[in-house]
N, C-alpha and C positions, 0 to 999 in steps of 0.2 A: 504493499498501499503504498503510494505518494503522499507525504502531507501536503495539505494546501499551502501557499504561502502566507496566507493569514496564521495558521498555526504555526507554522516555522518562525514568522515573527514574534508572535506571544512566545513563543518559548523562549526565544532570544529575550527578550524582556523579561521575562519571570526570572531566567538566571540571574540577569545584572538586578533584579530587584531583591535577590538571595541576598546579596552582599549588605545592603543598608536595613536589612532586617534584624533585628527590631525596633534600630536607632532612629530612624528618620523615615524622609520622603525623597522621592527622586523625581523630577519634574519631567515633563514629557519631552521636552527639546534636550535634555542631557542624555536621556533613555535612547532617543531618535540618532542623535550624533555618535555616541557609544557603538551604537549597533548597524551604523547607515542604513537607517529603516525610514521611509517616508513620514514625515511626520502627520500629515492629514491621516496617513492608513492608520500609524500607530494610535492616536487618539479615539478611532473608531474601535481598535481592538481592545485598549483600555477601557472605552466604557463599557464594552462588552463583559470582560473580567470583572466588572466593579459589579455588575448586575447580578452575575454568577457567584458572588461574594468570595472572589478570589482576592480581589484587590480592596483596598480603600482609598479613598481620595478626600484630599483637604487642599481646600481655596486658600489664596494667601502667600505672602514673599516665601514663607518657609513651605509651603504646600507641595504637594506633587501626588505620587503614588507609593502606595507599600503594601507589601502582602498583608492580607486582612488574617492569615492564619500562619503557623509555621511551617515551613518548606518540607520537613517531616509528614506534616498531615497533609498534603497536596499529593495525589496521587494524578500519574499522567493520564490516565484512562477518564477521570472526571474533566481534567481539563480540557483533554482534545475533544471529547462529546459535546461539551459544550461550546468549542469554537466551532466545531464542525455541524453543531445542527441537528444531532439525531446521538442516539445511543448506537455504541461500537456494537453490532449484533452481525453474527455469522449467516451467511448466504443460504439459501433453502437447499439442503442436500437431499432432500428428497425422490427418492429411485420410482420413476415410472416404468409403466409397461413398453412407452415407446421410446425411451430414451434410448439413446444409440451408446456403444461400450466406450467410444471416445468423449463423450460427451459427459459421461459418468466419471469417468476417468478426472477429466479438469475440475469438474463440479468436487469430489470429493480434493482433490488438490487443493480447490483454492477455498473450503471450508478447512484444512487441516493448516494453513496459512493464516488465515483470519483468526482462527482459533490461537495459536503461537503468538499472533500480532498483539492481539487483546490480552495474552496471559504477561507476556512484557509491561505492558503499558498499567495492568492492575498491581503488577508486584514492584513498580517503579515510582517512587517519590521525587518530586523536585529537589530535594536533600539531597537524594543517591544521586541523581543525576548532575547535581552541581558538584558533590565532590569528585566523581567521576571527571569533569571537566576542570577542574583546578587540579586533580592529580596528571592528567593528559598536557597542561599547560605547563606544568614545570617538568615536563618529561619523565614523569611518574616518581620522582623525587619527594620522599616525604621530610617535613621539617618539621622536630620538636622542640618545643623551648621550656 
């Protein structure tokens, strides 16, 4: 499954917002500049995430957006379901008498792929993805203080 640009941009913004949680808010312009996301498109995405209770917004000079919950409490499955406008669901794999064997093979494979994709999203939190990003960006090096 290919994620839409809307969903890709939302995940990028959410990862940036992990860095400021729970200390402060980040303005749309700063988020857009950091991730090179068109500002108007990002504003629409952030509004959707606020309505979905993923983000909290604050108006004013020190305002902007921040995560509404801890990153450990946000599963990618619920985030993507909100952004894509539908629940993630497996395709119908009902076997019919008139189904060709090749159609059945494709149907079964699509079901397996969708099930695996859904499983990864249900098991992955924003915090887990954020940790992987930071490990990868440091070349896998862990620093302890």
